[in-house]
TIMAR-288084 format. One record per residue (C-alpha): residue in three letters; x, y, z. Coordinates in steps of 0.05 Angstrom, whole numbers, padded with zeros to 5 digits, always signed. Example, Ala and Ser with C-alpha at 12.3 -4.5 7.8 and 13.67 -1.06 7.14 Angstrom:
% TIMAR-288084
ala+00246-00090+00156 ser+00273-00021+00143 
This chain:
% TIMAR-288084
met-01633-00650+01034 ser-01651-00613+00970 thr-01599-00578+00927 thr-01618-00508+00905 ile-01580-00470+00852 leu-01586-00398+00831 gly-01567-00388+00758 ile-01545-00321+00729 glu-01539-00307+00654 ser-01510-00242+00626 ser-01471-00262+00564 cys-01502-00214+00515 asp-01563-00168+00521 asp-01610-00209+00566 thr-01603-00206+00641 ser-01633-00270+00671 ala-01636-00306+00737 ala-01667-00374+00753 val-01674-00421+00811 ile-01671-00497+00805 ser-01682-00545+00864 asp-01662-00618+00854 gly-01666-00608+00779 ile-01736-00577+00780 leu-01744-00506+00755 arg-01776-00459+00805 ser-01766-00392+00770 asn-01736-00362+00708 val-01736-00286+00701 ile-01710-00250+00639 ala-01701-00175+00628 ser-01689-00158+00555 gln-01655-00094+00531 lys-01692-00051+00481 val-01638+00002+00478 his-01602-00034+00420 glu-01659-00032+00370 gln-01643+00038+00346 phe-01572+00018+00330 gly-01589-00045+00290 gly-01548-00090+00336 val-01522-00100+00406 val-01476-00044+00431 pro-01430-00077+00482 glu-01421-00016+00527 leu-01496-00003+00531 ala-01508-00077+00544 ser-01461-00079+00604 arg-01492-00016+00633 ala-01562-00045+00626 his-01539-00109+00660 gln-01515-00068+00720 gln-01584-00036+00725 asn-01623-00101+00716 ile-01584-00155+00753 leu-01605-00139+00825 pro-01680-00133+00811 val-01678-00195+00766 val-01644-00238+00818 ser-01691-00212+00872 glu-01751-00229+00830 ala-01725-00299+00814 leu-01717-00313+00888 arg-01786-00285+00903 gln-01820-00327+00849 ala-01783-00389+00874 gly-01807-00375+00944 ile-01739-00379+00976 val-01690-00334+01012 cys-01616-00327+00999 ser-01596-00371+01058 glu-01630-00431+01024 leu-01583-00429+00964 asp-01528-00482+00959 ala-01489-00451+00902 ile-01491-00396+00849 ala-01480-00416+00777 phe-01462-00362+00727 thr-01444-00356+00654 arg-01369-00347+00651 gly-01366-00346+00575 pro-01366-00341+00517 gly-01401-00275+00505 leu-01390-00200+00510 leu-01335-00189+00561 gly-01366-00128+00593 ser-01433-00162+00601 leu-01400-00225+00629 leu-01362-00184+00680 val-01427-00158+00709 gly-01456-00227+00720 thr-01390-00258+00742 ser-01376-00203+00793 phe-01446-00204+00820 ala-01446-00280+00828 lys-01379-00281+00863 gly-01397-00224+00909 met-01463-00256+00928 ala-01430-00323+00940 ile-01377-00292+00985 gly-01431-00258+01025 leu-01470-00323+01033 gly-01409-00367+01043 ile-01429-00415+00987 pro-01391-00439+00925 thr-01396-00414+00854 val-01402-00456+00792 asp-01379-00430+00725 val-01419-00449+00663 asn-01401-00450+00590 his-01457-00413+00555 leu-01458-00463+00498 his-01461-00522+00545 gly-01521-00488+00577 his-01558-00487+00510 val-01543-00561+00500 leu-01567-00579+00570 ser-01630-00536+00565 his-01666-00601+00546 phe-01654-00625+00618 ile-01693-00568+00649 lys-01752-00601+00685 glu-01815-00563+00702 asn-01844-00624+00738 glu-01817-00688+00768 gly-01843-00735+00714 gln-01818-00695+00654 glu-01779-00736+00602 val-01708-00715+00584 pro-01661-00740+00529 glu-01622-00805+00536 phe-01548-00806+00519 pro-01518-00803+00468 phe-01553-00754+00423 leu-01534-00701+00372 cys-01547-00628+00386 leu-01552-00576+00331 leu-01532-00513+00366 ile-01553-00452+00325 ser-01549-00380+00346 gly-01525-00311+00325 gly-01453-00330+00337 asn-01452-00406+00332 ser-01473-00462+00285 gln-01447-00528+00312 ile-01462-00602+00311 ile-01445-00632+00379 leu-01444-00705+00400 val-01469-00706+00472 arg-01448-00768+00511 ser-01462-00740+00580 pro-01470-00672+00614 phe-01394-00670+00618 asp-01374-00705+00553 met-01390-00664+00490 glu-01352-00670+00424 met-01360-00616+00372 leu-01364-00652+00305 gly-01373-00590+00262 ser-01376-00514+00268 thr-01383-00453+00224 ile-01320-00429+00190 asp-01348-00358+00182 asp-01418-00331+00194 ala-01468-00369+00236 ala-01540-00383+00218 gly-01566-00328+00263 glu-01518-00278+00232 ala-01544-00297+00163 phe-01615-00284+00185 asp-01600-00217+00218 lys-01552-00191+00164 cys-01599-00208+00107 ala-01656-00177+00146 lys-01614-00113+00150 val-01604-00114+00075 met-01680-00115+00069 gly-01685-00055+00116 leu-01719-00094+00171 pro-01710-00072+00244 tyr-01664-00108+00293 pro-01669-00164+00311 gly-01686-00186+00241 gly-01689-00262+00252 pro-01759-00264+00283 ile-01786-00218+00229 ile-01757-00262+00174 asp-01791-00321+00208 arg-01858-00286+00208 leu-01852-00262+00136 ala-01831-00331+00112 thr-01899-00359+00128 glu-01929-00312+00076 gly-01879-00323+00019 asp-01858-00374-00033 pro-01796-00412-00010 asp-01778-00429-00082 ala-01783-00358-00109 phe-01707-00346-00106 lys-01646-00391-00107 phe-01587-00372-00064 ala-01517-00401-00060 lys-01504-00462-00017 pro-01434-00479+00008 asn-01394-00541-00008 ile-01353-00549+00055 pro-01322-00616+00073 gly-01339-00654+00136 phe-01391-00628+00184 asp-01370-00555+00183 tyr-01417-00499+00163 ser-01410-00435+00122 phe-01461-00380+00113 ser-01420-00323+00085 gly-01432-00344+00013 leu-01507-00346+00024 lys-01505-00276+00054 thr-01466-00250-00007 ser-01513-00285-00055 phe-01573-00254-00021 leu-01541-00185-00024 tyr-01526-00191-00098 thr-01596-00216-00114 val-01629-00158-00079 arg-01580-00107-00109 asp-01591-00133-00180 his-01667-00130-00174 leu-01666-00061-00143 lys-01632-00034-00205 asn-01695-00047-00245 asp-01747-00038-00191 pro-01734+00008-00131 gln-01796-00023-00097 phe-01770-00094-00105 ile-01758-00108-00031 glu-01826-00082-00010 lys-01861-00123-00064 arg-01823-00187-00053 lys-01801-00186+00020 ala-01843-00246+00039 asp-01814-00287-00019 leu-01744-00265-00001 ala-01754-00285+00072 ala-01784-00352+00054 ser-01728-00369+00004 leu-01675-00347+00054 gln-01704-00388+00110 lys-01710-00450+00066 thr-01637-00443+00043 ile-01611-00436+00114 ile-01651-00497+00136 asp-01627-00538+00076 ile-01554-00521+00095 leu-01565-00539+00167 leu-01600-00605+00152 asp-01550-00627+00099 lys-01493-00632+00150 leu-01539-00657+00205 ala-01560-00715+00161 lys-01487-00734+00150 ala-01474-00731+00225 val-01534-00775+00242 lys-01511-00826+00191 ala-01439-00825+00217 thr-01457-00829+00292 lys-01519-00873+00286 val-01553-00836+00343 asn-01627-00845+00359 ala-01642-00773+00378 val-01629-00702+00354 ala-01637-00639+00396 ile-01633-00566+00377 gly-01612-00507+00419 gly-01593-00434+00414 gly-01633-00373+00393 val-01646-00397+00322 ser-01680-00459+00350 ala-01738-00412+00365 asn-01749-00404+00290 ser-01814-00439+00271 gly-01787-00461+00203 val-01726-00493+00236 arg-01769-00526+00290 asn-01817-00556+00239 ala-01760-00579+00194 ile-01723-00614+00251 gln-01787-00650+00272 asp-01799-00673+00200 phe-01725-00692+00193 cys-01729-00737+00254 asn-01797-00766+00236 arg-01771-00789+00168 arg-01713-00824+00202 his-01754-00852+00259 ile-01711-00819+00312 lys-01730-00775+00371 ala-01732-00699+00362 trp-01718-00656+00423 ile-01743-00585+00412 pro-01740-00538+00472 lys-01793-00488+00492 arg-01780-00421+00461 ala-01768-00393+00530 phe-01708-00441+00536 ser-01683-00429+00465 thr-01660-00358+00473 asp-01611-00337+00527 asn-01638-00353+00596 ala-01613-00370+00666 ala-01652-00435+00672 met-01602-00469+00626 val-01545-00439+00667 ala-01577-00465+00731 ile-01586-00536+00705 ala-01515-00539+00678 gly-01491-00512+00745 tyr-01533-00564+00781 tyr-01497-00621+00745 lys-01429-00591+00759 tyr-01448-00580+00832 ile-01469-00653+00840 lys-01401-00673+00811 gly-01365-00625+00857 glu-01337-00580+00803 phe-01333-00510+00833 cys-01304-00445+00808 ser-01248-00409+00845 leu-01259-00335+00856 asp-01199-00315+00814 met-01227-00345+00750 pro-01242-00288+00701 pro-01296-00290+00647 tyr-01276-00306+00575 ser-01304-00279+00510 lys-01289-00337+00463 val-01282-00412+00470 glu-01300-00476+00433 val-01347-00528+00462 
């Protein structure tokens, strides 16, 4: 008999539901929230309210696209954390209530594990997936981590950010430039038009495999401020060069530690995950990084880079097969390490 899992993701500002049967993706529906754009960032209370409005139609559409009815589900996987607590409560409560009504188990998923396992989402039976072990560079608005992945259940975090994450650096520097939220994708687009060597920004000197981006952010702010003193139109004139130089610096910081981790672990493959893995500069740099070292690069589809329920469903599928279920009294959590 086939195993069919419904995945629900509601950790931040995207409401998503997906259906996976025997590891094969059958649907992945995402409802994004535009309400936050006017505030320059995600407003937690507005996010949770939008999830309440979106979750039922999103789940219904995911089931419709998958061509199944609720009675065919074997389990419901949901993001239990980390994330915004109010948003997580919506997804957690919905998943538990639906599971009680159907008499099926729930499976709780660590959001970060979901990003790592997004490379195991299959859209067809013959699709290739990574072999263990491999390194995963997990980069998002809240996380910058290097993870040694030995199995779907054995992940060791080798390094993490000690302050800001790569995604925060993109978005906060974009805000300094007066760009609308989210700024990361706009920086990515502008970078293709600018000179990556036009400006030099500070790079950290942190021991081990840990990251730091706060110094870069401060360096960027001071550079812009100093130039604005002499030219009020500086940002408008040089925004492409600023974006290109910022993106190059972030990539250099990411790859410096990744190179050390590859050397130390001697893995034959590197994967990327998280929202920043959708950045075209990052994707190209990782591919080039792996090509030069003759190792395999695993770069997810952009649809599986940002928050989505397909990654929750595949992570839940592995836990279901292992028999790891979630009791109904388990609450969501806002912070946790991989």
